[in-house]
mmCIF file of the N, C-alpha and C atoms, coordinates in Angstrom:
data_MODEL
# 
_entry.id   MODEL 
# 
loop_
_atom_site.group_PDB 
_atom_site.id 
_atom_site.type_symbol 
_atom_site.label_atom_id 
_atom_site.label_alt_id 
_atom_site.label_comp_id 
_atom_site.label_asym_id 
_atom_site.label_entity_id 
_atom_site.label_seq_id 
_atom_site.pdbx_PDB_ins_code 
_atom_site.Cartn_x 
_atom_site.Cartn_y 
_atom_site.Cartn_z 
_atom_site.occupancy 
_atom_site.B_iso_or_equiv 
_atom_site.pdbx_formal_charge 
_atom_site.auth_seq_id 
_atom_site.auth_comp_id 
_atom_site.auth_asym_id 
_atom_site.auth_atom_id 
_atom_site.pdbx_PDB_model_num 
ATOM 1   N N  . MET A 1 1  ? 14.068  5.297  -2.851  1.00 0.00 ? 1  MET A N  1 
ATOM 2   C CA . MET A 1 1  ? 12.760  4.706  -3.068  1.00 0.00 ? 1  MET A CA 1 
ATOM 3   C C  . MET A 1 1  ? 12.879  3.654  -4.169  1.00 0.00 ? 1  MET A C  1 
ATOM 4   N N  . LYS A 1 2  ? 12.458  2.454  -3.854  1.00 0.00 ? 2  LYS A N  1 
ATOM 5   C CA . LYS A 1 2  ? 12.507  1.374  -4.817  1.00 0.00 ? 2  LYS A CA 1 
ATOM 6   C C  . LYS A 1 2  ? 11.246  1.421  -5.691  1.00 0.00 ? 2  LYS A C  1 
ATOM 7   N N  . VAL A 1 3  ? 11.423  1.218  -6.989  1.00 0.00 ? 3  VAL A N  1 
ATOM 8   C CA . VAL A 1 3  ? 10.312  1.219  -7.938  1.00 0.00 ? 3  VAL A CA 1 
ATOM 9   C C  . VAL A 1 3  ? 10.079  -0.211 -8.407  1.00 0.00 ? 3  VAL A C  1 
ATOM 10  N N  . TYR A 1 4  ? 8.814   -0.638 -8.388  1.00 0.00 ? 4  TYR A N  1 
ATOM 11  C CA . TYR A 1 4  ? 8.414   -1.985 -8.789  1.00 0.00 ? 4  TYR A CA 1 
ATOM 12  C C  . TYR A 1 4  ? 7.568   -1.893 -10.049 1.00 0.00 ? 4  TYR A C  1 
ATOM 13  N N  . LYS A 1 5  ? 7.341   -3.027 -10.695 1.00 0.00 ? 5  LYS A N  1 
ATOM 14  C CA . LYS A 1 5  ? 6.425   -3.099 -11.842 1.00 0.00 ? 5  LYS A CA 1 
ATOM 15  C C  . LYS A 1 5  ? 5.377   -4.170 -11.566 1.00 0.00 ? 5  LYS A C  1 
ATOM 16  N N  . ASN A 1 6  ? 4.120   -3.843 -11.900 1.00 0.00 ? 6  ASN A N  1 
ATOM 17  C CA . ASN A 1 6  ? 3.066   -4.840 -11.737 1.00 0.00 ? 6  ASN A CA 1 
ATOM 18  C C  . ASN A 1 6  ? 3.003   -5.730 -12.982 1.00 0.00 ? 6  ASN A C  1 
ATOM 19  N N  . ARG A 1 7  ? 2.042   -6.618 -13.028 1.00 0.00 ? 7  ARG A N  1 
ATOM 20  C CA . ARG A 1 7  ? 2.002   -7.591 -14.130 1.00 0.00 ? 7  ARG A CA 1 
ATOM 21  C C  . ARG A 1 7  ? 1.686   -6.966 -15.494 1.00 0.00 ? 7  ARG A C  1 
ATOM 22  N N  . TYR A 1 8  ? 1.246   -5.695 -15.505 1.00 0.00 ? 8  TYR A N  1 
ATOM 23  C CA . TYR A 1 8  ? 1.014   -4.989 -16.764 1.00 0.00 ? 8  TYR A CA 1 
ATOM 24  C C  . TYR A 1 8  ? 2.180   -4.075 -17.120 1.00 0.00 ? 8  TYR A C  1 
ATOM 25  N N  . GLY A 1 9  ? 3.229   -4.120 -16.325 1.00 0.00 ? 9  GLY A N  1 
ATOM 26  C CA . GLY A 1 9  ? 4.398   -3.296 -16.583 1.00 0.00 ? 9  GLY A CA 1 
ATOM 27  C C  . GLY A 1 9  ? 4.295   -1.871 -16.069 1.00 0.00 ? 9  GLY A C  1 
ATOM 28  N N  . ARG A 1 10 ? 3.241   -1.567 -15.323 1.00 0.00 ? 10 ARG A N  1 
ATOM 29  C CA . ARG A 1 10 ? 3.082   -0.227 -14.751 1.00 0.00 ? 10 ARG A CA 1 
ATOM 30  C C  . ARG A 1 10 ? 3.915   -0.108 -13.477 1.00 0.00 ? 10 ARG A C  1 
ATOM 31  N N  . GLU A 1 11 ? 4.566   1.017  -13.318 1.00 0.00 ? 11 GLU A N  1 
ATOM 32  C CA . GLU A 1 11 ? 5.425   1.228  -12.158 1.00 0.00 ? 11 GLU A CA 1 
ATOM 33  C C  . GLU A 1 11 ? 4.623   1.687  -10.947 1.00 0.00 ? 11 GLU A C  1 
ATOM 34  N N  . TYR A 1 12 ? 5.078   1.255  -9.781  1.00 0.00 ? 12 TYR A N  1 
ATOM 35  C CA . TYR A 1 12 ? 4.520   1.725  -8.513  1.00 0.00 ? 12 TYR A CA 1 
ATOM 36  C C  . TYR A 1 12 ? 5.635   1.733  -7.476  1.00 0.00 ? 12 TYR A C  1 
ATOM 37  N N  . SER A 1 13 ? 5.406   2.454  -6.391  1.00 0.00 ? 13 SER A N  1 
ATOM 38  C CA . SER A 1 13 ? 6.392   2.527  -5.315  1.00 0.00 ? 13 SER A CA 1 
ATOM 39  C C  . SER A 1 13 ? 5.679   2.859  -4.012  1.00 0.00 ? 13 SER A C  1 
ATOM 40  N N  . PHE A 1 14 ? 6.443   2.795  -2.933  1.00 0.00 ? 14 PHE A N  1 
ATOM 41  C CA . PHE A 1 14 ? 5.953   3.162  -1.617  1.00 0.00 ? 14 PHE A CA 1 
ATOM 42  C C  . PHE A 1 14 ? 6.832   4.300  -1.111  1.00 0.00 ? 14 PHE A C  1 
ATOM 43  N N  . VAL A 1 15 ? 6.233   5.449  -0.883  1.00 0.00 ? 15 VAL A N  1 
ATOM 44  C CA . VAL A 1 15 ? 6.950   6.632  -0.431  1.00 0.00 ? 15 VAL A CA 1 
ATOM 45  C C  . VAL A 1 15 ? 6.842   6.692  1.091   1.00 0.00 ? 15 VAL A C  1 
ATOM 46  N N  . GLN A 1 16 ? 7.981   6.707  1.777   1.00 0.00 ? 16 GLN A N  1 
ATOM 47  C CA . GLN A 1 16 ? 7.959   6.762  3.230   1.00 0.00 ? 16 GLN A CA 1 
ATOM 48  C C  . GLN A 1 16 ? 7.582   8.164  3.679   1.00 0.00 ? 16 GLN A C  1 
ATOM 49  N N  . VAL A 1 17 ? 6.508   8.243  4.487   1.00 0.00 ? 17 VAL A N  1 
ATOM 50  C CA . VAL A 1 17 ? 5.988   9.511  4.983   1.00 0.00 ? 17 VAL A CA 1 
ATOM 51  C C  . VAL A 1 17 ? 6.583   9.823  6.357   1.00 0.00 ? 17 VAL A C  1 
ATOM 52  N N  . ASP A 1 18 ? 6.656   8.808  7.199   1.00 0.00 ? 18 ASP A N  1 
ATOM 53  C CA . ASP A 1 18 ? 7.306   8.920  8.500   1.00 0.00 ? 18 ASP A CA 1 
ATOM 54  C C  . ASP A 1 18 ? 7.832   7.540  8.878   1.00 0.00 ? 18 ASP A C  1 
ATOM 55  N N  . GLU A 1 19 ? 8.253   7.360  10.115  1.00 0.00 ? 19 GLU A N  1 
ATOM 56  C CA . GLU A 1 19 ? 8.906   6.116  10.527  1.00 0.00 ? 19 GLU A CA 1 
ATOM 57  C C  . GLU A 1 19 ? 8.087   4.865  10.212  1.00 0.00 ? 19 GLU A C  1 
ATOM 58  N N  . LYS A 1 20 ? 6.770   4.949  10.373  1.00 0.00 ? 20 LYS A N  1 
ATOM 59  C CA . LYS A 1 20 ? 5.956   3.753  10.173  1.00 0.00 ? 20 LYS A CA 1 
ATOM 60  C C  . LYS A 1 20 ? 4.859   3.884  9.123   1.00 0.00 ? 20 LYS A C  1 
ATOM 61  N N  . THR A 1 21 ? 4.859   4.962  8.346   1.00 0.00 ? 21 THR A N  1 
ATOM 62  C CA . THR A 1 21 ? 3.805   5.187  7.352   1.00 0.00 ? 21 THR A CA 1 
ATOM 63  C C  . THR A 1 21 ? 4.388   5.325  5.954   1.00 0.00 ? 21 THR A C  1 
ATOM 64  N N  . TYR A 1 22 ? 3.761   4.609  5.010   1.00 0.00 ? 22 TYR A N  1 
ATOM 65  C CA . TYR A 1 22 ? 4.140   4.668  3.602   1.00 0.00 ? 22 TYR A CA 1 
ATOM 66  C C  . TYR A 1 22 ? 2.914   5.037  2.781   1.00 0.00 ? 22 TYR A C  1 
ATOM 67  N N  . MET A 1 23 ? 3.133   5.781  1.706   1.00 0.00 ? 23 MET A N  1 
ATOM 68  C CA . MET A 1 23 ? 2.067   6.133  0.778   1.00 0.00 ? 23 MET A CA 1 
ATOM 69  C C  . MET A 1 23 ? 2.298   5.365  -0.526  1.00 0.00 ? 23 MET A C  1 
ATOM 70  N N  . PHE A 1 24 ? 1.239   4.777  -1.051  1.00 0.00 ? 24 PHE A N  1 
ATOM 71  C CA . PHE A 1 24 ? 1.315   4.068  -2.327  1.00 0.00 ? 24 PHE A CA 1 
ATOM 72  C C  . PHE A 1 24 ? 1.328   5.087  -3.449  1.00 0.00 ? 24 PHE A C  1 
ATOM 73  N N  . LYS A 1 25 ? 2.288   4.953  -4.356  1.00 0.00 ? 25 LYS A N  1 
ATOM 74  C CA . LYS A 1 25 ? 2.372   5.825  -5.522  1.00 0.00 ? 25 LYS A CA 1 
ATOM 75  C C  . LYS A 1 25 ? 2.312   4.942  -6.760  1.00 0.00 ? 25 LYS A C  1 
ATOM 76  N N  . GLY A 1 26 ? 1.246   5.079  -7.528  1.00 0.00 ? 26 GLY A N  1 
ATOM 77  C CA . GLY A 1 26 ? 1.071   4.264  -8.721  1.00 0.00 ? 26 GLY A CA 1 
ATOM 78  C C  . GLY A 1 26 ? -0.318  4.452  -9.296  1.00 0.00 ? 26 GLY A C  1 
ATOM 79  N N  . ASP A 1 27 ? -0.620  3.713  -10.339 1.00 0.00 ? 27 ASP A N  1 
ATOM 80  C CA . ASP A 1 27 ? -1.889  3.799  -11.055 1.00 0.00 ? 27 ASP A CA 1 
ATOM 81  C C  . ASP A 1 27 ? -3.010  3.185  -10.224 1.00 0.00 ? 27 ASP A C  1 
ATOM 82  N N  . MET A 1 28 ? -3.956  4.020  -9.816  1.00 0.00 ? 28 MET A N  1 
ATOM 83  C CA . MET A 1 28 ? -5.101  3.541  -9.045  1.00 0.00 ? 28 MET A CA 1 
ATOM 84  C C  . MET A 1 28 ? -6.410  3.841  -9.772  1.00 0.00 ? 28 MET A C  1 
ATOM 85  N N  . ASP A 1 29 ? -6.352  3.972  -11.109 1.00 0.00 ? 29 ASP A N  1 
ATOM 86  C CA . ASP A 1 29 ? -7.564  4.265  -11.867 1.00 0.00 ? 29 ASP A CA 1 
ATOM 87  C C  . ASP A 1 29 ? -8.621  3.174  -11.685 1.00 0.00 ? 29 ASP A C  1 
ATOM 88  N N  . TYR A 1 30 ? -8.183  1.934  -11.646 1.00 0.00 ? 30 TYR A N  1 
ATOM 89  C CA . TYR A 1 30 ? -9.077  0.806  -11.425 1.00 0.00 ? 30 TYR A CA 1 
ATOM 90  C C  . TYR A 1 30 ? -8.565  0.053  -10.219 1.00 0.00 ? 30 TYR A C  1 
ATOM 91  N N  . CYS A 1 31 ? -9.365  0.042  -9.175  1.00 0.00 ? 31 CYS A N  1 
ATOM 92  C CA . CYS A 1 31 ? -8.917  -0.555 -7.922  1.00 0.00 ? 31 CYS A CA 1 
ATOM 93  C C  . CYS A 1 31 ? -10.116 -1.090 -7.162  1.00 0.00 ? 31 CYS A C  1 
ATOM 94  N N  . ARG A 1 32 ? -9.921  -2.199 -6.485  1.00 0.00 ? 32 ARG A N  1 
ATOM 95  C CA . ARG A 1 32 ? -10.964 -2.679 -5.581  1.00 0.00 ? 32 ARG A CA 1 
ATOM 96  C C  . ARG A 1 32 ? -10.371 -2.714 -4.189  1.00 0.00 ? 32 ARG A C  1 
ATOM 97  N N  . CYS A 1 33 ? -11.240 -2.545 -3.206  1.00 0.00 ? 33 CYS A N  1 
ATOM 98  C CA . CYS A 1 33 ? -10.788 -2.574 -1.825  1.00 0.00 ? 33 CYS A CA 1 
ATOM 99  C C  . CYS A 1 33 ? -11.950 -2.994 -0.937  1.00 0.00 ? 33 CYS A C  1 
ATOM 100 N N  . ALA A 1 34 ? -11.643 -3.275 0.328   1.00 0.00 ? 34 ALA A N  1 
ATOM 101 C CA . ALA A 1 34 ? -12.674 -3.679 1.276   1.00 0.00 ? 34 ALA A CA 1 
ATOM 102 C C  . ALA A 1 34 ? -12.455 -2.956 2.586   1.00 0.00 ? 34 ALA A C  1 
ATOM 103 N N  . GLY A 1 35 ? -13.554 -2.515 3.191   1.00 0.00 ? 35 GLY A N  1 
ATOM 104 C CA . GLY A 1 35 ? -13.501 -1.814 4.465   1.00 0.00 ? 35 GLY A CA 1 
ATOM 105 C C  . GLY A 1 35 ? -13.989 -0.393 4.307   1.00 0.00 ? 35 GLY A C  1 
ATOM 106 N N  . THR A 1 36 ? -13.656 0.429  5.287   1.00 0.00 ? 36 THR A N  1 
ATOM 107 C CA . THR A 1 36 ? -13.998 1.846  5.248   1.00 0.00 ? 36 THR A CA 1 
ATOM 108 C C  . THR A 1 36 ? -12.737 2.639  4.945   1.00 0.00 ? 36 THR A C  1 
ATOM 109 N N  . ASP A 1 37 ? -12.897 3.889  4.526   1.00 0.00 ? 37 ASP A N  1 
ATOM 110 C CA . ASP A 1 37 ? -11.741 4.700  4.140   1.00 0.00 ? 37 ASP A CA 1 
ATOM 111 C C  . ASP A 1 37 ? -10.647 4.733  5.203   1.00 0.00 ? 37 ASP A C  1 
ATOM 112 N N  . ASP A 1 38 ? -11.045 4.738  6.475   1.00 0.00 ? 38 ASP A N  1 
ATOM 113 C CA . ASP A 1 38 ? -10.044 4.828  7.548   1.00 0.00 ? 38 ASP A CA 1 
ATOM 114 C C  . ASP A 1 38 ? -9.593  3.470  8.081   1.00 0.00 ? 38 ASP A C  1 
ATOM 115 N N  . ASN A 1 39 ? -10.112 2.383  7.499   1.00 0.00 ? 39 ASN A N  1 
ATOM 116 C CA . ASN A 1 39 ? -9.727  1.049  7.964   1.00 0.00 ? 39 ASN A CA 1 
ATOM 117 C C  . ASN A 1 39 ? -9.996  0.015  6.873   1.00 0.00 ? 39 ASN A C  1 
ATOM 118 N N  . LEU A 1 40 ? -9.096  -0.065 5.912   1.00 0.00 ? 40 LEU A N  1 
ATOM 119 C CA . LEU A 1 40 ? -9.238  -1.010 4.802   1.00 0.00 ? 40 LEU A CA 1 
ATOM 120 C C  . LEU A 1 40 ? -8.552  -2.334 5.142   1.00 0.00 ? 40 LEU A C  1 
ATOM 121 N N  . SER A 1 41 ? -9.131  -3.434 4.678   1.00 0.00 ? 41 SER A N  1 
ATOM 122 C CA . SER A 1 41 ? -8.479  -4.735 4.900   1.00 0.00 ? 41 SER A CA 1 
ATOM 123 C C  . SER A 1 41 ? -7.573  -5.097 3.725   1.00 0.00 ? 41 SER A C  1 
ATOM 124 N N  . PHE A 1 42 ? -7.882  -4.551 2.528   1.00 0.00 ? 42 PHE A N  1 
ATOM 125 C CA . PHE A 1 42 ? -6.996  -4.749 1.380   1.00 0.00 ? 42 PHE A CA 1 
ATOM 126 C C  . PHE A 1 42 ? -7.278  -3.705 0.315   1.00 0.00 ? 42 PHE A C  1 
ATOM 127 N N  . ILE A 1 43 ? -6.304  -3.536 -0.584  1.00 0.00 ? 43 ILE A N  1 
ATOM 128 C CA . ILE A 1 43 ? -6.511  -2.803 -1.832  1.00 0.00 ? 43 ILE A CA 1 
ATOM 129 C C  . ILE A 1 43 ? -5.877  -3.641 -2.939  1.00 0.00 ? 43 ILE A C  1 
ATOM 130 N N  . ASP A 1 44 ? -6.489  -3.575 -4.111  1.00 0.00 ? 44 ASP A N  1 
ATOM 131 C CA . ASP A 1 44 ? -6.031  -4.387 -5.233  1.00 0.00 ? 44 ASP A CA 1 
ATOM 132 C C  . ASP A 1 44 ? -6.147  -3.579 -6.524  1.00 0.00 ? 44 ASP A C  1 
ATOM 133 N N  . PRO A 1 45 ? -5.100  -2.812 -6.853  1.00 0.00 ? 45 PRO A N  1 
ATOM 134 C CA . PRO A 1 45 ? -5.141  -2.049 -8.102  1.00 0.00 ? 45 PRO A CA 1 
ATOM 135 C C  . PRO A 1 45 ? -5.050  -2.968 -9.321  1.00 0.00 ? 45 PRO A C  1 
ATOM 136 N N  . SER A 1 46 ? -5.580  -2.526 -10.442 1.00 0.00 ? 46 SER A N  1 
ATOM 137 C CA . SER A 1 46 ? -5.506  -3.294 -11.680 1.00 0.00 ? 46 SER A CA 1 
ATOM 138 C C  . SER A 1 46 ? -4.049  -3.627 -11.992 1.00 0.00 ? 46 SER A C  1 
ATOM 139 N N  . GLY A 1 47 ? -3.752  -4.887 -12.202 1.00 0.00 ? 47 GLY A N  1 
ATOM 140 C CA . GLY A 1 47 ? -2.389  -5.328 -12.479 1.00 0.00 ? 47 GLY A CA 1 
ATOM 141 C C  . GLY A 1 47 ? -1.585  -5.659 -11.246 1.00 0.00 ? 47 GLY A C  1 
ATOM 142 N N  . GLY A 1 48 ? -2.183  -5.400 -10.068 1.00 0.00 ? 48 GLY A N  1 
ATOM 143 C CA . GLY A 1 48 ? -1.523  -5.719 -8.817  1.00 0.00 ? 48 GLY A CA 1 
ATOM 144 C C  . GLY A 1 48 ? -0.591  -4.622 -8.355  1.00 0.00 ? 48 GLY A C  1 
ATOM 145 N N  . PRO A 1 49 ? -0.017  -4.856 -7.211  1.00 0.00 ? 49 PRO A N  1 
ATOM 146 C CA . PRO A 1 49 ? -0.108  -6.052 -6.390  1.00 0.00 ? 49 PRO A CA 1 
ATOM 147 C C  . PRO A 1 49 ? -1.320  -6.010 -5.468  1.00 0.00 ? 49 PRO A C  1 
ATOM 148 N N  . PHE A 1 50 ? -1.782  -7.183 -5.058  1.00 0.00 ? 50 PHE A N  1 
ATOM 149 C CA . PHE A 1 50 ? -2.813  -7.291 -4.030  1.00 0.00 ? 50 PHE A CA 1 
ATOM 150 C C  . PHE A 1 50 ? -2.128  -7.001 -2.706  1.00 0.00 ? 50 PHE A C  1 
ATOM 151 N N  . MET A 1 51 ? -2.606  -5.996 -1.975  1.00 0.00 ? 51 MET A N  1 
ATOM 152 C CA . MET A 1 51 ? -1.965  -5.587 -0.716  1.00 0.00 ? 51 MET A CA 1 
ATOM 153 C C  . MET A 1 51 ? -2.981  -5.643 0.408   1.00 0.00 ? 51 MET A C  1 
ATOM 154 N N  . SER A 1 52 ? -2.666  -6.421 1.437   1.00 0.00 ? 52 SER A N  1 
ATOM 155 C CA . SER A 1 52 ? -3.576  -6.589 2.564   1.00 0.00 ? 52 SER A CA 1 
ATOM 156 C C  . SER A 1 52 ? -2.808  -6.452 3.875   1.00 0.00 ? 52 SER A C  1 
ATOM 157 N N  . ILE A 1 53 ? -3.534  -6.503 4.969   1.00 0.00 ? 53 ILE A N  1 
ATOM 158 C CA . ILE A 1 53 ? -2.898  -6.515 6.278   1.00 0.00 ? 53 ILE A CA 1 
ATOM 159 C C  . ILE A 1 53 ? -1.947  -7.717 6.289   1.00 0.00 ? 53 ILE A C  1 
ATOM 160 N N  . GLY A 1 54 ? -0.714  -7.497 6.720   1.00 0.00 ? 54 GLY A N  1 
ATOM 161 C CA . GLY A 1 54 ? 0.292   -8.559 6.716   1.00 0.00 ? 54 GLY A CA 1 
ATOM 162 C C  . GLY A 1 54 ? 1.223   -8.503 5.518   1.00 0.00 ? 54 GLY A C  1 
ATOM 163 N N  . PHE A 1 55 ? 0.855   -7.743 4.467   1.00 0.00 ? 55 PHE A N  1 
ATOM 164 C CA . PHE A 1 55 ? 1.720   -7.511 3.316   1.00 0.00 ? 55 PHE A CA 1 
ATOM 165 C C  . PHE A 1 55 ? 2.986   -6.814 3.814   1.00 0.00 ? 55 PHE A C  1 
ATOM 166 N N  . TYR A 1 56 ? 4.128   -7.109 3.231   1.00 0.00 ? 56 TYR A N  1 
ATOM 167 C CA . TYR A 1 56 ? 5.383   -6.522 3.702   1.00 0.00 ? 56 TYR A CA 1 
ATOM 168 C C  . TYR A 1 56 ? 5.843   -5.366 2.821   1.00 0.00 ? 56 TYR A C  1 
ATOM 169 N N  . ILE A 1 57 ? 6.223   -4.264 3.470   1.00 0.00 ? 57 ILE A N  1 
ATOM 170 C CA . ILE A 1 57 ? 6.839   -3.118 2.815   1.00 0.00 ? 57 ILE A CA 1 
ATOM 171 C C  . ILE A 1 57 ? 8.186   -2.896 3.503   1.00 0.00 ? 57 ILE A C  1 
ATOM 172 N N  . GLU A 1 58 ? 9.262   -2.918 2.722   1.00 0.00 ? 58 GLU A N  1 
ATOM 173 C CA . GLU A 1 58 ? 10.610  -2.731 3.261   1.00 0.00 ? 58 GLU A CA 1 
ATOM 174 C C  . GLU A 1 58 ? 10.881  -3.682 4.429   1.00 0.00 ? 58 GLU A C  1 
ATOM 175 N N  . GLY A 1 59 ? 10.396  -4.920 4.318   1.00 0.00 ? 59 GLY A N  1 
ATOM 176 C CA . GLY A 1 59 ? 10.650  -5.936 5.334   1.00 0.00 ? 59 GLY A CA 1 
ATOM 177 C C  . GLY A 1 59 ? 9.821   -5.806 6.595   1.00 0.00 ? 59 GLY A C  1 
ATOM 178 N N  . GLN A 1 60 ? 8.788   -4.962 6.584   1.00 0.00 ? 60 GLN A N  1 
ATOM 179 C CA . GLN A 1 60 ? 7.954   -4.739 7.755   1.00 0.00 ? 60 GLN A CA 1 
ATOM 180 C C  . GLN A 1 60 ? 6.494   -5.039 7.417   1.00 0.00 ? 60 GLN A C  1 
ATOM 181 N N  . PRO A 1 61 ? 5.796   -5.774 8.280   1.00 0.00 ? 61 PRO A N  1 
ATOM 182 C CA . PRO A 1 61 ? 4.406   -6.124 7.982   1.00 0.00 ? 61 PRO A CA 1 
ATOM 183 C C  . PRO A 1 61 ? 3.451   -4.942 8.141   1.00 0.00 ? 61 PRO A C  1 
ATOM 184 N N  . VAL A 1 62 ? 2.496   -4.857 7.234   1.00 0.00 ? 62 VAL A N  1 
ATOM 185 C CA . VAL A 1 62 ? 1.473   -3.805 7.277   1.00 0.00 ? 62 VAL A CA 1 
ATOM 186 C C  . VAL A 1 62 ? 0.464   -4.141 8.370   1.00 0.00 ? 62 VAL A C  1 
ATOM 187 N N  . GLU A 1 63 ? 0.175   -3.143 9.214   1.00 0.00 ? 63 GLU A N  1 
ATOM 188 C CA . GLU A 1 63 ? -0.812  -3.286 10.289  1.00 0.00 ? 63 GLU A CA 1 
ATOM 189 C C  . GLU A 1 63 ? -2.113  -2.565 9.980   1.00 0.00 ? 63 GLU A C  1 
ATOM 190 N N  . LYS A 1 64 ? -2.030  -1.513 9.165   1.00 0.00 ? 64 LYS A N  1 
ATOM 191 C CA . LYS A 1 64 ? -3.220  -0.720 8.869   1.00 0.00 ? 64 LYS A CA 1 
ATOM 192 C C  . LYS A 1 64 ? -3.101  -0.144 7.470   1.00 0.00 ? 64 LYS A C  1 
ATOM 193 N N  . ILE A 1 65 ? -4.241  -0.100 6.757   1.00 0.00 ? 65 ILE A N  1 
ATOM 194 C CA . ILE A 1 65 ? -4.333  0.504  5.431   1.00 0.00 ? 65 ILE A CA 1 
ATOM 195 C C  . ILE A 1 65 ? -5.492  1.498  5.489   1.00 0.00 ? 65 ILE A C  1 
ATOM 196 N N  . TYR A 1 66 ? -5.274  2.694  4.960   1.00 0.00 ? 66 TYR A N  1 
ATOM 197 C CA . TYR A 1 66 ? -6.365  3.667  4.951   1.00 0.00 ? 66 TYR A CA 1 
ATOM 198 C C  . TYR A 1 66 ? -6.234  4.612  3.759   1.00 0.00 ? 66 TYR A C  1 
ATOM 199 N N  . LEU A 1 67 ? -7.350  5.243  3.435   1.00 0.00 ? 67 LEU A N  1 
ATOM 200 C CA . LEU A 1 67 ? -7.440  6.201  2.331   1.00 0.00 ? 67 LEU A CA 1 
ATOM 201 C C  . LEU A 1 67 ? -7.601  7.590  2.929   1.00 0.00 ? 67 LEU A C  1 
ATOM 202 N N  . ASN A 1 68 ? -6.768  8.537  2.474   1.00 0.00 ? 68 ASN A N  1 
ATOM 203 C CA . ASN A 1 68 ? -6.851  9.906  2.967   1.00 0.00 ? 68 ASN A CA 1 
ATOM 204 C C  . ASN A 1 68 ? -6.612  10.845 1.786   1.00 0.00 ? 68 ASN A C  1 
ATOM 205 N N  . GLU A 1 69 ? -7.599  11.675 1.505   1.00 0.00 ? 69 GLU A N  1 
ATOM 206 C CA . GLU A 1 69 ? -7.536  12.642 0.407   1.00 0.00 ? 69 GLU A CA 1 
ATOM 207 C C  . GLU A 1 69 ? -7.152  11.983 -0.917  1.00 0.00 ? 69 GLU A C  1 
ATOM 208 N N  . GLY A 1 70 ? -7.738  10.819 -1.187  1.00 0.00 ? 70 GLY A N  1 
ATOM 209 C CA . GLY A 1 70 ? -7.530  10.122 -2.452  1.00 0.00 ? 70 GLY A CA 1 
ATOM 210 C C  . GLY A 1 70 ? -6.240  9.340  -2.562  1.00 0.00 ? 70 GLY A C  1 
ATOM 211 N N  . LYS A 1 71 ? -5.490  9.238  -1.463  1.00 0.00 ? 71 LYS A N  1 
ATOM 212 C CA . LYS A 1 71 ? -4.228  8.501  -1.475  1.00 0.00 ? 71 LYS A CA 1 
ATOM 213 C C  . LYS A 1 71 ? -4.281  7.364  -0.464  1.00 0.00 ? 71 LYS A C  1 
ATOM 214 N N  . TYR A 1 72 ? -3.634  6.249  -0.814  1.00 0.00 ? 72 TYR A N  1 
ATOM 215 C CA . TYR A 1 72 ? -3.615  5.079  0.063   1.00 0.00 ? 72 TYR A CA 1 
ATOM 216 C C  . TYR A 1 72 ? -2.353  5.076  0.913   1.00 0.00 ? 72 TYR A C  1 
ATOM 217 N N  . PHE A 1 73 ? -2.548  4.846  2.211   1.00 0.00 ? 73 PHE A N  1 
ATOM 218 C CA . PHE A 1 73 ? -1.454  4.825  3.166   1.00 0.00 ? 73 PHE A CA 1 
ATOM 219 C C  . PHE A 1 73 ? -1.401  3.479  3.878   1.00 0.00 ? 73 PHE A C  1 
ATOM 220 N N  . PHE A 1 74 ? -0.190  3.098  4.250   1.00 0.00 ? 74 PHE A N  1 
ATOM 221 C CA . PHE A 1 74 ? 0.063   1.837  4.951   1.00 0.00 ? 74 PHE A CA 1 
ATOM 222 C C  . PHE A 1 74 ? 0.870   2.129  6.211   1.00 0.00 ? 74 PHE A C  1 
ATOM 223 N N  . GLU A 1 75 ? 0.401   1.639  7.345   1.00 0.00 ? 75 GLU A N  1 
ATOM 224 C CA . GLU A 1 75 ? 1.185   1.737  8.576   1.00 0.00 ? 75 GLU A CA 1 
ATOM 225 C C  . GLU A 1 75 ? 1.790   0.369  8.826   1.00 0.00 ? 75 GLU A C  1 
ATOM 226 N N  . VAL A 1 76 ? 3.083   0.354  9.096   1.00 0.00 ? 76 VAL A N  1 
ATOM 227 C CA . VAL A 1 76 ? 3.797   -0.913 9.301   1.00 0.00 ? 76 VAL A CA 1 
ATOM 228 C C  . VAL A 1 76 ? 4.200   -1.068 10.760  1.00 0.00 ? 76 VAL A C  1 
ATOM 229 N N  . ASN A 1 77 ? 4.477   -2.309 11.147  1.00 0.00 ? 77 ASN A N  1 
ATOM 230 C CA . ASN A 1 77 ? 4.954   -2.620 12.480  1.00 0.00 ? 77 ASN A CA 1 
ATOM 231 C C  . ASN A 1 77 ? 6.467   -2.538 12.464  1.00 0.00 ? 77 ASN A C  1 
ATOM 232 N N  . THR A 1 78 ? 7.006   -1.459 13.009  1.00 0.00 ? 78 THR A N  1 
ATOM 233 C CA . THR A 1 78 ? 8.460   -1.260 12.982  1.00 0.00 ? 78 THR A CA 1 
ATOM 234 C C  . THR A 1 78 ? 9.190   -2.103 14.018  1.00 0.00 ? 78 THR A C  1 
ATOM 235 N N  . SER A 1 79 ? 8.473   -2.678 14.980  1.00 0.00 ? 79 SER A N  1 
ATOM 236 C CA . SER A 1 79 ? 9.132   -3.486 16.011  1.00 0.00 ? 79 SER A CA 1 
ATOM 237 C C  . SER A 1 79 ? 9.347   -4.930 15.571  1.00 0.00 ? 79 SER A C  1 
ATOM 238 N N  . SER A 1 80 ? 8.922   -5.277 14.368  1.00 0.00 ? 80 SER A N  1 
ATOM 239 C CA . SER A 1 80 ? 9.019   -6.665 13.899  1.00 0.00 ? 80 SER A CA 1 
ATOM 240 C C  . SER A 1 80 ? 10.348  -6.962 13.196  1.00 0.00 ? 80 SER A C  1 
ATOM 241 N N  . GLN A 1 81 ? 11.231  -5.983 13.117  1.00 0.00 ? 81 GLN A N  1 
ATOM 242 C CA . GLN A 1 81 ? 12.501  -6.202 12.411  1.00 0.00 ? 81 GLN A CA 1 
ATOM 243 C C  . GLN A 1 81 ? 13.444  -7.039 13.230  1.00 0.00 ? 81 GLN A C  1 
# 
């Protein structure tokens, strides 16, 4: 798992849940987003990164973003490699 730092120096990462799903792991105390819990168009935690449909995780574009039990998940297009 690769660990990144946002512009405030806070660490975040993407934990692979299955072949096409990743969970965001990082500081989400202050975050803005748009859409419904099961279909978000973007999330933007304080300090970044801004993540929207089309954002790349591990070289794969995000197709869906959703919130489940307080955690943010990203589904990627695995056929785009």
